[in-house]
C-alpha positions as CSV (number, residue, x, y, z in Angstrom):
1,M,144.5,141.4,116.0
2,R,141.2,142.5,114.4
3,S,143.0,144.9,112.0
4,K,145.4,142.2,110.9
5,F,142.5,139.8,110.1
6,T,140.7,142.6,108.2
7,S,143.8,143.3,106.1
8,V,144.1,139.6,105.2
9,I,140.5,139.4,104.1
10,A,140.9,142.6,102.1
11,V,144.0,141.3,100.3
12,A,142.2,138.0,99.6
13,S,139.1,139.8,98.2
14,L,141.3,142.0,96.0
15,T,143.1,139.0,94.6
16,L,139.8,137.3,93.7
17,V,138.5,140.5,92.0
18,L,141.7,140.8,90.0
19,A,141.7,137.1,89.0
20,A,138.1,137.4,87.8
21,G,138.9,140.4,85.8
22,C,141.6,138.6,83.9
23,A,139.5,135.6,83.1
24,K,138.6,134.7,79.5
25,P,135.2,136.3,78.5
26,K,132.3,133.9,78.7
27,K,130.3,133.2,75.5
28,S,126.7,134.4,75.7
29,D,123.9,131.9,76.2
30,A,122.8,132.8,72.6
31,D,126.2,132.0,71.2
32,E,126.3,128.7,73.1
33,G,122.7,127.8,72.0
34,A,123.5,128.6,68.4
35,A,126.6,126.4,68.5
36,A,124.7,123.5,70.1
37,A,122.0,123.8,67.4
38,G,124.7,123.6,64.7
39,E,124.0,127.2,63.7
40,T,126.6,129.8,62.9
41,T,126.8,133.3,64.4
42,G,127.3,134.7,60.9
43,S,124.8,135.3,58.2
44,E,124.5,131.6,57.2
45,T,122.3,129.2,59.1
46,P,122.4,125.5,58.1
47,A,119.1,123.9,57.0
48,V,117.1,122.1,59.6
49,S,118.1,118.7,58.2
50,D,121.8,119.7,58.7
51,R,121.4,120.5,62.4
52,P,122.3,117.9,65.0
53,I,119.2,116.4,66.6
54,S,118.5,117.7,70.1
55,Q,119.3,115.2,72.8
56,D,117.1,117.1,75.2
57,P,115.9,114.6,77.8
58,Q,112.4,116.2,77.5
59,G,112.3,114.9,73.9
60,S,109.3,116.1,71.9
61,D,108.0,118.0,75.0
62,S,110.9,120.4,74.6
63,G,109.6,121.5,71.2
64,R,113.2,121.5,70.0
65,I,113.1,118.4,67.8
66,D,111.9,119.4,64.3
67,G,109.6,116.6,63.2
68,L,108.6,115.0,66.5
69,Q,105.6,116.2,68.4
70,S,103.9,115.0,71.6
71,V,100.3,113.8,71.3
72,N,97.6,114.4,73.9
73,F,94.7,112.3,75.1
74,G,91.3,112.8,76.5
75,Y,90.5,112.3,80.2
76,D,90.9,108.7,81.2
77,Q,91.5,107.7,77.6
78,A,94.2,105.8,75.7
79,T,92.5,106.1,72.3
80,L,94.0,108.3,69.6
81,S,92.2,111.4,68.3
82,A,92.3,112.5,64.7
83,D,94.8,115.2,65.7
84,A,97.0,112.7,67.5
85,R,96.9,110.3,64.4
86,A,98.0,113.2,62.1
87,K,100.9,114.1,64.4
88,L,101.9,110.4,64.7
89,K,102.0,110.2,60.9
90,A,104.5,113.0,60.8
91,N,106.4,111.4,63.7
92,A,106.5,108.1,61.8
93,D,108.1,109.8,58.8
94,W,110.7,111.4,61.1
95,I,111.5,108.1,62.9
96,K,111.9,106.2,59.6
97,K,114.1,108.9,58.2
98,N,116.3,109.0,61.3
99,G,117.2,105.3,61.6
100,Q,120.2,105.9,63.9
101,Y,117.8,106.5,66.8
102,T,115.6,104.3,69.0
103,I,112.6,106.2,70.1
104,Q,111.4,106.0,73.7
105,V,107.6,106.5,73.8
106,E,106.7,107.9,77.2
107,G,103.1,107.7,78.5
108,H,102.0,110.5,80.9
109,T,98.8,111.3,82.9
110,D,97.4,114.2,84.8
111,S,97.5,114.1,88.6
112,R,94.0,112.7,89.2
113,G,93.8,109.1,90.2
114,S,96.0,106.7,92.2
115,V,99.7,106.3,91.4
116,E,99.0,102.7,90.3
117,Y,96.1,103.6,88.1
118,N,98.0,106.5,86.4
119,L,101.1,104.2,85.8
120,S,98.7,101.7,84.1
121,L,97.0,104.4,82.0
122,G,100.3,105.9,81.0
123,E,101.4,102.5,79.8
124,R,98.2,102.0,77.8
125,R,98.8,105.4,76.1
126,A,102.4,104.5,75.2
127,K,101.3,101.1,73.9
128,S,98.6,102.7,71.8
129,V,101.0,105.1,70.2
130,K,103.6,102.4,69.6
131,S,101.0,100.1,68.0
132,Y,99.8,102.9,65.7
133,L,103.4,103.8,64.7
134,E,104.0,100.1,63.9
135,G,100.9,100.2,61.6
136,L,102.6,103.1,59.8
137,G,105.7,101.1,59.1
138,V,108.0,101.9,62.1
139,E,109.8,98.8,63.2
140,A,108.8,97.7,66.7
141,K,112.4,97.1,67.7
142,R,113.2,100.8,67.1
143,M,110.7,101.8,69.9
144,T,110.6,101.3,73.6
145,I,107.8,102.3,76.0
146,I,107.7,103.6,79.5
147,S,105.0,105.0,81.7
148,Y,105.7,107.9,84.0
149,G,102.0,108.3,85.1
150,E,101.7,111.6,86.8
151,E,105.4,111.9,87.8
152,K,106.6,114.2,85.0
153,P,104.0,116.9,84.4
154,I,104.8,119.7,81.9
155,D,102.3,122.0,83.6
156,S,102.1,121.9,87.4
157,G,98.8,123.7,87.5
158,D,95.7,122.3,89.2
159,N,93.1,123.1,86.5
160,D,91.6,121.6,83.4
161,G,94.1,123.3,81.1
162,A,97.1,121.9,83.0
163,F,95.5,118.5,83.2
164,A,94.9,118.4,79.4
165,K,98.6,119.3,78.7
166,N,99.8,116.5,81.0
167,R,97.7,113.8,79.4
168,R,100.2,112.9,76.6
169,A,102.7,110.7,75.0
170,N,106.2,112.1,74.5
171,F,109.0,110.9,72.2
172,V,112.6,110.8,73.2
173,P,115.3,109.9,70.6
174,L,118.0,107.6,72.1
175,Q,121.2,106.6,70.5
């Protein structure tokens, strides 16, 4: 009985191996990434403005959306630094140029503080950014805000460097 069972398993395994060998070759991750970015695998790459905009749910945190950058905040602050205002100026230009998108402004905090406090601080950060962008000519109706507080860190470390990265406003283009 045991040898009959072993023979059945061997035949089934051989069938799977042969079927896998006949399968269509998979594209490499690089080929798929180039296709998703609107690039060709030949010698010509379209200009940045010709590429489709990344719909990465991480938005500007992903670093894959040319023209949108996350901005960071000081500890327990919702005020915009000079660096943040410069980035927001560039973001405003991008948003105005890409009118087909609504932008979700996401407020984030580091892990220090209560959940309630961090949600409130994240909301103040998102509102501060939205208000500044409105002052730069971005229509309020083209932006939504949400606070994630400490729930979506981009650095899970428990040190000052990680905390600084997590105190941010992120921008997600929505259609």
